[in-house]
C-alpha positions in Angstrom: 20.1 -18.1 -8.9 23.1 -15.7 -9.6 21.9 -13.1 -6.6 21.9 -13.4 -2.8 18.5 -13.0 -1.5 17.7 -9.7 -0.2 20.1 -8.1 -3.3 18.4 -5.0 -4.7 18.3 -5.2 -8.8 17.5 -2.5 -10.8 16.9 -2.3 -14.3 20.2 -3.1 -16.7 22.0 -4.4 -13.6 24.0 -7.3 -14.9 23.6 -10.3 -13.0 25.9 -13.4 -14.1 23.9 -16.4 -15.4 20.6 -14.4 -15.1 18.6 -13.3 -18.5 16.8 -9.6 -18.6 13.1 -9.3 -19.8 12.1 -6.8 -22.7 12.4 -3.7 -20.4 15.8 -4.4 -19.0 14.7 -5.8 -15.5 16.6 -8.9 -14.3 14.7 -12.6 -14.9 15.3 -14.7 -11.7 15.0 -18.5 -11.2 12.9 -19.6 -8.5 13.0 -23.8 -7.6 11.3 -25.6 -10.3 13.4 -23.5 -13.0 10.2 -20.9 -13.4 11.5 -17.2 -14.0 9.9 -14.1 -12.9 10.9 -10.6 -13.3 11.7 -7.8 -10.5 8.9 -5.7 -10.7 9.4 -2.0 -10.9 8.8 -0.2 -7.3 5.8 2.2 -7.1 8.3 4.3 -4.6 11.8 4.1 -4.3 13.8 6.3 -2.4 17.6 6.2 -1.5 19.8 7.9 1.1 17.1 7.4 3.7 18.3 7.2 7.5 16.9 4.5 9.1 16.7 4.3 12.8 15.2 2.0 15.4 13.9 4.5 18.0 17.5 5.9 19.2 19.4 3.0 17.2 20.6 4.4 13.9 20.5 1.0 11.5 22.0 3.0 8.3 22.2 6.6 7.5 21.7 6.1 3.7 19.3 3.1 3.3 16.4 2.4 0.8 13.2 2.5 0.9 10.7 0.7 -1.7 7.4 -0.1 -2.1 7.0 -2.7 -4.6 4.4 -5.4 -5.2 2.2 -4.6 -2.3 5.1 -4.5 0.1 7.0 -1.6 2.1 10.8 -2.8 2.1 13.5 -0.7 4.2 17.1 -2.1 3.1 20.7 -0.7 4.0 23.0 1.0 1.6 24.7 -2.5 0.7 21.2 -4.0 -0.5 20.3 -6.1 2.8 17.0 -6.0 4.0 16.1 -4.8 7.5 12.5 -5.2 7.6 9.6 -5.8 5.3 5.9 -6.1 5.6 2.9 -6.0 3.2 1.3 -2.7 3.0 -2.0 -3.3 4.8 0.4 -4.3 8.0 2.0 -0.7 7.4 1.2 2.4 9.4 3.2 5.8 8.5 2.8 8.9 10.1 4.9 12.1 10.4 2.7 14.8 12.1 4.9 17.8 13.1 8.0 16.2 11.4 9.0 18.1 8.3 11.5 15.4 6.7 11.0 12.5 8.8 8.1 9.9 9.0 7.6 7.1 11.8 6.5 3.7 10.2 5.5 0.7 11.8 6.1 -2.5 10.1 4.6 -5.6 11.9 5.0 -4.2 15.4 8.4 -2.7 14.7 8.6 1.0 14.6 11.4 2.8 12.5 12.1 6.6 12.1 12.8 7.2 8.4 14.9 10.8 7.6 13.7 11.1 4.1 14.3 14.6 3.3 12.2 17.4 2.5 9.1 16.3 0.0 9.5 12.6 0.0 7.4 12.0 3.1 4.3 12.9 0.8 5.5 10.6 -2.0 6.1 7.8 0.4 2.6 8.3 1.9 0.9 8.3 -1.5 2.7 5.5 -3.0 1.6 3.3 0.3 -1.9 4.5 -0.7 -1.9 3.6 -3.9 -0.2 0.1 -3.0 -3.3 -0.5 -0.5 -5.8 0.5 -3.0 -4.1 -1.8 -5.5 -4.2 -4.7 -3.3 -7.4 -4.2 -2.1 -8.9 -3.9 -5.8 -7.0 -7.4 -6.3 -8.7 -9.0 -3.3 -12.1 -7.5 -4.5 -12.6 -5.2 -1.7 -13.6 -2.0 -2.4 -12.6 0.7 -0.1 
C-alpha cells in the first residue's frame, strides 16, 4: 500500500509506490487492487490542542472534517478518534477559542485558536447536510 493506516496524506505528498490523481492527491490501493483518491477535507486545522477532559493528548494536533467524518489526529498523523458527523456534537458556549467535541460518547476539549471554532461548526453543519442529502433526507 505504501502508507501506514492513519497517516495524513496531503496534495503533492510523495508516497513510495503510490500514484497521484490529476489534482495531485495520492491514490491508495485497497484490497482487490482498486485505487481510491484521498478526499480533500472540508475543514483542516493544525496546531490544535486536544485534551480528553484533564489529560492532554497533544498540543499541536490536527482536526479534519472529510468524507462525512470528523477526525482528531496527533501531530505525527496517528488517529486519536473519529466519528461520522451525525454522531458528533460540538459546543463552545462561553469559550472563546475552545470547543467541546463529543465523538461517539468520548468528550474532547479542542483549543482551536480565535476564529477557528466557527469554521469547525460551519464545516460540521455542511457535512451533516451533505450526508443527509446523500441519504435522501431533507432537513
